[in-house]
N, C-alpha and C positions, 0 to 999 in steps of 0.2 A: 154561069149566067152572063148574058151580054146586055149591057145597059145601052139602049138606043137613044141618041140625043134627038128626040122628036120635038117638033115645034110646039106641039100641044100636049099638055099633061095627060089628057084623056087617052091620046094615042099611046103614050108610054104605058099607062095602066093597062090598056087593053092588050098591048103586045106582051107585057110581062105576065099578065094573067093567063093568056093563052099558052105562053111558054111553060108556066108552072103547072097548068092543068095537064098539058101533054106529058109532063114528067111525073104526074100523080103525086104532086107535093101537097102537104097539108096546108090548111088555112094559115096557121102561124107563119110558116115559111114563106107563103105567098106575100103576106103583109110585110114581112121583114125584107124580102127581096125587093119589093117596091120601095121600101124606105131606104135601103142601101143604094139603090139606083138613083133615087132623088138626091140623096146626100152626095153621091159621087158626081152626079151631073153638075150640081151646084159648085162643088170644088173645082171641077174642070173649067166652068164658066168664070169663076173668080180668078183662077190662075191665068186664063187667056186674057182677061181684062187687065191684069197686072202687067202682062208682057206687052200689050199694045197700048198701055196707058198714055205714052207720050204722043201718040198719033190721034188721040181723041180731042174733040173741041173742049175749050176751057169751061164752057157752061156745063158740059157733061162731067168734067172732073169735079166741079164744085158740087154737083147734085148727087154724085155716087157716094155710097158708104165706104168707109175704110174696109180693107180686106179682112181685118180681124173681126169687125162687127158682122160682116157677111158670114164668115165661118161660124161665129158664135150663134147667129140666128139659125143657120142651117143645122148646126149641132142640136140646137134646142128642138127643132122640128123632128129631127131623127130620134131624140130621146122621148119626145111626146108620142111618136109612133111606137117605140118600144113599150112605153107604159100602157098604151092602148092595147097593144098586142098581148101584154101580160094579163090585163083585165079580161080580154076576150078569151084567152086560153083557160083562165080560171073558171069562167062560166061554162065552157065546153067540157072541162075536165070533170066537174062535180055536178052532174045533173041530178043525182039521187038526193032525196030530202035529208037523209041522215048519213053523212060520210063516215067511213071507217076511220078510227083513230090511227095515226101514224105510230109505227113501232120503233122504239129505240132500244138498242142492246148496249149495256155498259159492262165491259170486262174489267173486273176489279183487280185481278192478279192477287198480289199479296196484301192489298189494302182491305182492312176489315170493313164491314158494312157501316160501322159507326164512324168511319173516317169522314171528316167534314167535306172532303172532295167528292166522295161517293154521295153523301147526302145532298150536296149542292147540285150535282147532276140530276138526281131524282127530283128534287124540288123544282128546279128551273124547267126541266123538260116536261114535268107534269103540268106546270103552269102554261106551257106552250102546247098543251093538248097532245103530248106524246104518251103512249103507254110504255112504261120502262120495264125492261127485263134485265135482271142482274145475274151474272155468272162470273166465275173466276177466270176461265180461259176459253178460247174459241173451241177447243176440243171438247170441253165439258158443257158447252151451251146447247141444250136440246133445241132451243129456238133457232139457232143458226143451222143446225143439222137438218131441220125440217122445213126451213123457209129460205129457199134460194131464189125464188122467182120474183117477179115484179110486185106481187102482192105480199111479200115478206117484209123484212125490216127496211126502214128508211135511213136510220142513223146508227152507226157503230162507233162507240167510243172505247178506245183501248188505253187504259191507264198504264203508267210507266212500266210496271212489272209484268204486263201482259202483251207488250208490243211484239215480242218474238212470236208469240202464239198467233197474233193477228197476221203477221207477215207470212207465217207458214200456211195458214188455213184459208186466207182470203185471196182470191184471184182478182187483183185490181183491174185486169184487162177485161173481165167479164162482168163488172158491176153494172147494174141498171143505172139509167141516167138520173133517177131520183134518189140514188143511194149515196150517203155521205159517210166518209171515214176520216178520223182525225189523224191520219198518217199519209205522208207522201213518200213512198219508198225511194224514189230517186233522190230526194233531198236528204233523207236519212243515210243513204249510201254515200253521197258526196261528202257529208260531214262525219262519217264514221272513222274509226281509228284504224289506219293501215299498218300500225306498228310504232310503238314508242310515242304515240300522240300525233303522228303525221296524219293530216287530213287526207282522205282518199282522193279528193279532187286533185291534189297535187301529183298523183301518180299518172295522170293522163298526159300524153305527149304534148298536146297543144298548149298546156299550161307550164311546160318546163321553161324555167328562166323568166316567167312572167313576174311582173312587179305588182302583185296584189297588195293592197294595204292590210296585210294579214300575215301573222307569223305562221309558217307552214305547220309547226307542231302545236296546233290549237284545238285538237279534237280528242275525245276520249277521256275516261276518268283519270288516266295517268297524268293529265295536265292540270288537275284541279288545284295544286299548290302553286298559285301564281305569286310571282315576286312583285311587291308593290314598290314603286320608285320612291325613295326618300327625298330626293332633291329634284328640282326642276332641271330640265335639259333645254338645249337650244330649240328654237322654233323649227318645226318640221318643214322640209323643203316643199311639201305639197300645199302649204298654206297659201291663200290668195295673195297676190302681189299687193303690197301696200297695207296689208292687215297689221294692226298693232300686235306686238308680241306679248300676249297674255300669259301669266304664269299659272296656268291651269294644270295641276297635277292631280289626277283622279283616276279611279277605276270605276267604271259605270257598267252595270248590267242593263241592257235594253231588251225588250221582248217583241219579237217579230212574228207576224202571222203571214205565212205564204199560202195563197189561195189558188195559185196556178203556177206551173213551171214553164210551159210553152203554150202561149206567151207568158212571160213572167209577170205576175201581179203579187204584190205584198204590201203589208201595212205595219205601222209601228204604233205600239200602245204608248199612251202618254205617261204611264208610270215607269219609273226606273229605280234601281237600287244603286246608290252612290257611296263611295268611300274615298275621301281625300287624304292628302298628307297631313292636314290639320285634324281630320276626324277619321281615326282608324276604325271606328265602329260604323258599320254600314247603316244606312237609313233609306227608307222608301220615300220617294218624292217624285213630283212630275219633272220630267226631263227638261221641259222648257223653263220651268221655274228655277231649276238648279243652274242651268246655263245663264239665265238672266241674273241670278244672284252673284254668280262667279265672274261674269264677263261684262255685264251691262247690256243695255238695249241693242246697240248696233252690232257688237261683236257676237253676242249670243245668237242673233239671227244667222250670221255666217256660220257659226259653229254647228247649229242645228242642220243647216244645209250640208255641211261636211259629213256629219253623222249619216245622213240619208245617202249621200254619194258613196261613202265608204262601204256601207252595208249593201247598197244596191250593186256595187261593182263585184263584191264577193258573191252575192246571190246569182248574178249573171254568169259568173265563172262556174258556179256549181250547176246551174241549169244547162250550161253548154256541155258538161261531161256526159250527160245521158239524154241529149236532145232527141235523138232518134227513138229511143225507147219510150220517152214521155209522149212523143207524138203518136206512137202506135198503141200504147197502153195507157191512155190518159183517163183519169177519173176527174171529171169536171168539177164535182162538188167536194172533193177531198181537200184537206188542208193540213198544215203542219205548223205547230208553234215552236219557235226557236229562242234560245237565249244567246245573245251576243254580248261578250264581255269586251268592252272598249277601254283602251289605255290612253289617257291624255298625259303627255309628257312635256308640258310647257307649250304645247301647240293647240290650236283649235281643231286640228285634224287628228282624229284618233287612229289607233291601230287596233285591229281585231286580234285579241290574244287568247280567246276561248270561244268555241261555239258548241252549244249543247242542244240536242234534239229533244229538249224538254224544258220546262220552266224550272230554273234553279235560282236559289236565293242564299248561296253560301255566305255572303257578307252579313246576312241577318241571323246567322246561326246562334249568336249569343242571346238573341231575343226568342223567348219560348214560342210566341205566336205570330210575330210580325211576318215571317216568311209565308206561313200558311194563309194568313189573312190576305196578304198581297196576291198570292197565287189564286185563291178562290175568287178574288175580285176580278182578276184578268180572265179567268176561265168563264165566269158569268158574263162578262162583257163580250167574250168571244162567241158564246152561244147566241146572245141577243143580236150580235152583229151578223153572224153567218146564217142563222136559221130564221126565216120569215115566220110570222105568226100563222099565216095560212100557207097551204101547200103551193109551192111554186109551179110554174106552168107545165113542167114535163113530168110531174109525178106519175101520171098514168096516161099521158098524151100518146096516141098511137102513131108515133113518128118512127120511121125506119131508121136504124142506125147508120144506114148508108145514104140517107136522104141528102141530096145536095141540089143546089140550084145551078143548073148547067145547061149548055146548048151543044147539040151534036156530040154528046158523050164527054164533054170536057169544057174547061174555061179557056176561051181563046180570045185573042185580041187585046189591045192595050186598054180597053175600057171594061174588062171583065172583072167581076167580083164573085168568088165562090165562098159560100158559108156552109160549113158542115153543121150538123145538129149540135155538136160539142161547142163550136164557136158561137152559135146562136145562144145557147144557155150561158156560156161564159159572159157574153155581152150583157145579157139580162141581169145576171148576178152582180157583175161589176157596177152596172148603172145603179142598181138598188143600193149597194153598199156605199157608193159615193154620195148618194142622196140622203142616206140615213145618218142623223147625228149620232156620234159614238165617241168612245175614248180612243179609237184608232185613227191614225193619220196615214194618208197614202204615202207609201215609201217608194214603190216602183209599179208602173212607169211614173217617173216624175214629170211635172208639167214642162220641164225643159228638155225632155227626151225627144229624140228625132226618130223617124221611121222611114225606111226606104220607100214605102208606099203609104200615102195618107189614107188609102181606102182598104188597106189590109186590116186584119183583126187587130194587130198591134197599133196601127194608125188610128183605128176607131177608138181603142182604149185610151190612147193619148188625147184624142179630141174630147172624149167624155170627161176625162180627168181635168183637162184645161177648163172646160165649161164650168164644172162645179167649183174648181178652185177660184176662178174669176168671180163666179157668183158669190162664193163665200167671202172673198175679199171685199167685194162691193158692199155686202150686207153688214159686215162686221169691222169695217176699216176703222171707224171711230173707236169702237171698243178695244180693238187690238192696239191702237196707238196709245190709248190710256193704259192698257196693261203693260206696254213696253216701258212706260214711265214709272211704274210702281215696282217696289221690291217684293220678294216672295212673301215676306212676313205680312205685308199689307194685303197681298192677294189672299193669303190663308185666312187672315182675320175676317176679310169680307165674305169668304165662303162660309164661315161659321155663323154669321149673323142670321137672324130670322127665327121664327117660332118653330117649335117641334110639332109638325103637322102630321107626321106618320110615326107615332110612338111604338114602333115594333123592333124586335131584334132581327138581324139578318142571320146570325149564327151564334152559338154558344161554344167557344173554344175552351178545351180543357186539356190539362196535362197531368196524368196520363189521359188519353182519350176515353171519355165515358160513352158507353152504349146507352143512349137515352131512350126511354120508353114513355110515350110513343116517339117515333123518329121526329127530329126537330122540324117544326114549322112555325113561321112567324106568328101565326094565329093561335097556336096552342100555348097555353100559359103555365101548365104544370107537367113536370117530368119526374121520372124515377130512374135510378141507376144503381147498379150493384158493383162493388169493388171487392177484391180479395183481401184477406187478412193482412198481407204484407204491404198493402197500399195505405200509407198513413197520412199522406197529404195529397191534395188536389189543387192545382193552380187553375184559375178560371178567369177568362176574359170574354165577356159578351161584346158583340159588335152590333150597332144599331143600323137600321136601314137608312135613316137620314142622319147626315153629319150634324144637323142642328139639334138633335136630341143627345142627351147625356145618359151615361149609365153609372149607377152607384150601387155598391154591394151592401146589402143588409140594412142600410140607413140612408137618410137624405144626403149626408155628407160623406158617405162611405167611399172607398177607393173604386177606381174603374177596373182594376185587376188586383187579385189577391191570391195568396196561398192559404188554403183552408186545411186545418187538421181534420182528419176524418176518424172520429171515434167509433168504437164497436157499436153495431146497431145502426140506428137511424140518425142522420144529420140533415139539417135543412139549410139551403142557401137561397136567399132572397135576392132577386135582381130587380132593381128599380130603374125604370126608364123615365127620365125627368126632363122637364123644360126648365133650364137654368137661366132663362132670360129674365126672370123676375128676381126680386131681392131674395126670396126664399124659393128653393127649388120646388116646383110643382110636380108631384108624382102623377104620371100619365098612365103607366102600365106597370104591373108587377108580374114577373115570372118567378116560379119557384121550382127548385131542383131538390128532390129528396134523394139522399145518397145512403144506401145501406151497405155497411161494411161487415163482411162475414167474420165469424169467430175463427179461431185457429183450427185448421183442419184436424179432425180427430179420427183415429182408427180404433174401434173397439177391440180390446184384447181378450181372447178366449184361450183358456188352457195355459200353455207355457208362455211366460213373459219374464222380463227382467225389470228391476227397478233402476231408474236412472235419476240423476240429480243435476241441478244447475244453479250457479250463483248469478251469472250474468249472461247476457246475450252477446254473441260474437259481433253483432252489428253495432254495439256500443260498449267498448271496453272501458268501464269505469275504473276497474282495478287491473292495470296492465300486467301486474305480476301474478295474477290469479288465473286459473283456467276459465275458459268460456264454453258455452254450449253444453250439451249433454255429456255426463260422465257416469260411469258405473257407480252405483250406490251400494255401500256395504253397511248393513245394519249392525249396530253395536250388540254384542252378546249379552252384556249386563242389563238388568232391568232398569227402566227409566223412572226417574222421579219427576214430580211436578216442578216446573221452572220457578226459580226464585225471583225472576225479574222479567220485564217485557222486552228487554233488549239482548237476550241471549242470541249468540250467533246461530244462524240456521241456513237452510237452503230449500229450494223447491224440489220435490220428488214426484215422479210420474212413471206409471208402468208403460213399457214399450216392448216391441218385439226385438228392437236393436237400438242400443244407445248411439249408434253411428248415424241414425236417420230419424230425425224428429217427426217425420211423416208417419212413422209406425207407432206413435204413442197415442194413448187414450187420454187426451187432454181434459176430458170431463172429470178424470180422477186425480188431477194435479193437486198437491197439498203442500202446505208449509211445514217443514220439519226442523225444529231446533236440533242442534248438534248433540246435546247431552241430556235433554229433558223433554217434557211435553207440556203444552198449555191445556189444562183441562177445560172442557166445554161446560159452561154454566147452564144447566137446564132451567126451564122457565120457573117452576115452583121455587127453586133455590134463588133464582135471580130476583123474583118478586119479593121474597122474604128478605133478601140481602138489601134491596133498594128501599125497603120500608123506612119512612122517616128520614130519608136522605135527600140532600139537595146537590145536584150535579150542575156545575157552572162551566160553560164552554166559552172560550175566547180565542178567536182566530179567524181564518178565512174559510172558504167554501169546503175545503177538504176536511177541516175540523167539524164543520156543520154536517157533513156526510156521516161522520161517526156519531154525532148526536142523534140524528134521525134514525140510524140503525139501532142505537140503544133504546130509543123510545118505542120503536116497533117491536123489539124483542121483549121489553117489559110489558107492553100493553097488548100484545098479540096482534096489533094492527097499528097503522099510522093514519090517524083521522085528519091531521092538519099538516100542511107542508107549504113551504114557500122559499124562494131564493132570497132570503132576507139579507139585507146589508145594513141592518141596524140591530137593536136589542129586542129579544123575544123572551117571554116568560111563559112556561107551560106548567100549570098547577094541578092538572086533572089526571096525571099519570098514576097508574097502579092503584086505581080506585081512590085517587086524591091523596095517596100516602107518599107520593114522590114528586119533587119539583125539579124541573130542568129549565135552565135559562141559557141564553146565548147572546154574545156581543160580537159583531163583525169587526175585525181588525186585520190589516190597516185599510182605511177608506181611501184607496189610491186614486179614486176619481176626483177627489177634491184637490184644490190648490194646496201646496205643501204648507203654507202658512195657516190654512183653515182646517187642516186635518187634526182630529183629536190625538193627543199623544197616547202611548200605550198605558201610561199611568192613569190618564183621565178615563180611558175606555175601561180599564180594570176597576177603578173606583165606582164608575157608573153601574157596571155589572153587579158589583157587590151590593150597592144600594138597592138596586131593583130586586135583588134576591133575598133581602133580609126578611125576617130575622135569621141569622146564621149561628150555628153552633161551632165552637172551637174544638172540633174533634173529627174523627174519621167519618162522621155523618155529613160532613161538608166536603165536597170534592171539586177541585178546580182543574179542568183539562185545558191546556194551552198548546197551541201549535198551528202550523200552516205549511205551505209548500216550501218556501225558501227564505222567508224573512226573519225567522226567529234566530236570536243569537244570545250570547251570555249576558249581555246588558239587560235584556228583557227578563231573564231569570233572576238577576239581582234586584230588578225593580219589583218583581213578585215578592221576594223575600222581604224587602223593605216595607211594602204596602201591607202585607199580611201581618207582619210584626206590629206595625203602627195601629192596625185595626184589631189587634188582639186575636188574630186568627192564625197564629203560628203553628198550631197543631192540625190544621186541615190537611187532607190528602191532596197533593199536587201531582198531576200526571202530565208529563211532557210528551207530546207527539212530535217526533223529530222531523227532520227535513224529508222531502220526497222528490221523486222524479217529476219533471215537468220543464217546460220552456226549452225542450231539447230539439224542437222542430223549427225549420225556417218559416215562420209565420209573419205576414206583414202586419205592422202596427203594434207589435209587442216585441219585447226583448227576446233574443234567441241565443242560447248558450252554446259555445263551442265545446268540443270534446275536452279540451284542456280545462275549461271553466267547470265542466261537469265533474271532472276528476278532482278539481279543487273543492267542489261542493261536498264530495265524499269526505274529504279531510275535515271540512268545517263541521259536518255532521258528527264525526268522531269526537271532535272537541266539544260540541254541544252536549253530547251524552255524558262526557266526563264532567262537565260543569254541573249538569243536572244531578248526577250522582253525588257530587261534592255538597250540594244543598240538601241532599236526602230526598230527592224527588223520584217518583216512578218514571220510567221512560219506555215508550213504545217506539222501537226502531223501524219506522215506516220507510226509511231510505233503503235499507237492505231488502225489505220485502218488495218494494216497487222496482228496484233496480233491474231484476231479472225479467220483469214482465212490463217493461216500459211501453211496449207497443199496445198493451191492452187497456189504454185509456179510453174513457167514454167522452161525451160531448163537452166542448169547451175549447176555446182557442189556445189555452195554455198547455193542452195535452197533459194536464196534471190531475184530472178528475178520474178517480177509479170507482166512482159511484154514480148512480142516476136514480132519481125518484120517478116512478111511473104510477099512474092512477088506474084503478080498475073498480068494477063492481064485484064485491066479494063473492057473489053467487057464481061468478065466472072463473073463480080461482082454478088453476090447473096445477098439477104436481110439478110441471117443468118450469113454470114461470114465476111462481110466488114463494118458493122455498126460502126460508131464512135461517133454518137450524143447521148448524155444523155438526159433523159427526166426529167422534174420536174413534179411530180404527185401531185395532190391535191384532196381533198375529205374528207371523214370521217377519213382517216388515216393520213391526213396532207401531207406536202411536204417533199420529200426526194430525195437524189441523187442516181439514179439507176446505178448499175454497169453492166446492160445488156441493149441492144438496138436492135431493129429489123428494124429500118428505115434508109434509105439512104437519104442524102440531095439531092436536085435537081441537085446541081453542080456535085455530084458524079455520078449520073445516066447519066449525059450528058457528062462525061469525055471521051475524044477520046480513041480509042482502042490502048493502048500502055502499055508497061511494067511499073508497078508501085508497090508500097509497102504499106503495111497496118500494123499499130501497134495494136496488139490485146492483151487482158489481162484486165479482168474486174476490178481488184483491182488497177492496175496502172491507169486505166481510171478514177476511182473515185478521187484519190488524184491529178491527172493531171487537172481534171475539177475544183477542188478546187483552184489550182494554177491560172487557167484562171479567175475564179471569183474574186480572190484577185487582179489580174492585171487589170481587167476591170470591176470594180463596176459601177453600173448605174449612180452613182453620179459623176463619174470622167469626167472632161471636156476634 
């Protein structure tokens, strides 16, 4: 197109309009052609005025505007024309009343659907009115196979493990102008590994011997083990003259968004990941704040400029390696995210030591979630920055791909400007991005860039960037000066101030990743997830939408992030979004996650099978000198006798197809088997007769309480009352009023140590609440807990009972048990060595109990091999759970309480599973009741009953 310097603006418009109409150009290009001509004409006039300025009268000099102001004014007019053109095109593009939703295809590769990155794309794109299609690879996407034309997809996102699939299947040279892909093949090629980590851009002849601020071997996975400098080195020769020599030694990951290769346009996200010689652990922070904190106001400004210059120089070199290919096969709306790792070695000018064609956060690898949280934040910012809420002008505009503004078949003359459709779209997109506030800062072209032609596309980009940078500087100069004077800590604290006005979560991060149902959405408050048997802990960290809101887990003052033990069955995690601006945190929103953990996978055995046994799990070697896992079980040939104590050594036995594979076992049939005897099961008639006129007193923690409730249910055929009592309870209505059961919780760990009742005080209170007591076997004292009981407690029992004239009562000691073996926040966690020491303490405790003549139930040996089968509770020490039900809904599978004694070629053993209900339970009236479930608790509770009611007892 030729811009004619007409004396009248109307003549220019008429000439340009006639020219464009003769070339059959569309309305948008007509308006843009006029805008470019006006812009170029003004630049030429301004340049001629500058050249002849010395010959003008003085009054003329005083009255004219500075050249910069003239250029800014004309740039503003040009931008206004662009904006009007965009509005005009949007009206023409969508005349229909109900526009069709845009289609986005997300290729997930190896990412599961539950991955937070996949969920983020789904959520954000749906909010932007996209219809989202998920597929693993381009080859398997039915949507891509059947939608190639302009009415097909608008956005294609290829996640890291699907990039090769995209590059194979997508022809970037044939993309429609409204189609966006998150890959730039030329950029990926330039920063690919040519061998040994050598960046491929260095293999091009025109870069041989060039002095790029970059290590040649900076690409590919082979270069990920970067050497961090331990000492500062001298200032880099590239530092500005006169700059102070700061001692900045740091490795910094910065995140770059390339939106065009030719001409080059790129942006820098304000978040970076830094690691200094003082802080070897990486942290995410704003790049500007980090430089400000390290270098001070003046030098940090220069350092940021050096960062942009270094990255811009490397990107220009990469763009030059395939400039011709990018010109011919350009995807205007495609983009590429890059990670640049910069090394500061005592200078404010960094060196590029690593370039990744993806977002990487290796310095944050020690933090479970920080890397993914930072990545999701950058990805979300990228989508909002690149994708307008409404369809941009060319989504369905009938513009020819060859459309150009030209005269006589080409652009001729010194005053000619030709804009292809690609250039036109590029200008529109760049102008919109410069105008939109975001976390991205312009990287290239910089405001200091120069162009061979101020009216070329590159020149127009520079003019637009200068306009918005100057406008931004004028608007925020006072605020920026104030920010320069503050330190990062002051900046951070000011950002956190203010009320929690949007009390919603942005995402729930978990490790391992949970597949939440429904898919996470900030507006949905309740979720469910399932985990496998081997998943015993879940680490969770919710992130809020607003930084002014806080998150607490389970309670007002709970942690922000925590490890949760996941017991068998259902667990509940409460997430409280609070406003902590007040003295007491105000709960604004509550999210709930229900996690169901599956039981151990079981394979029913039919016909031939073998019996296997195990003492301990190979995942937790409590006894290093003993075998772990399944071993062949050989049944003793001699007949077995009833056990004479509750601590006889034993093992778990289970039928399997093979003892070398625990997946072939029928775990429903697992049973506890003493080595040389058996524990008889006390059937209910005998049990009720045995418990007549007896008083059973329990003192201990919740594990002891589980045995008590099991006894009550077995004696009474049901459990009508239940509670997580942490005080003293007395039940007088058992067994038709013929049996009393009482309980005292010890130790009361939640009280200050000086205020806790001693064991002696708790025992005396329990005895007093249970009186009158008989000094015979009609009175039973059951004492025990997880891991607090020791020999001193047993001596205290002997002293108290003798003083109270109760020396002949039956004392049963529940020994130690497994628990506190998981890394859970807020409570103690035992190491493997400490657990092995606990086994030795349990052995000593049994010996002390026997010395005093007490009965012992060895719960440690029973729980040791099935430590993964704990139920709810942070200690991972509970092997029982009380559930409520209406007795009319009892089922054979969920309410059984009766153990069976099996006999045959495998001998007798105490089963931890049961499928039958007693007749009394079937006939129980339709009323609310409770049931104690838990196969491991069931085994040692049945051993307790067998010791209280042996067949020989009168």
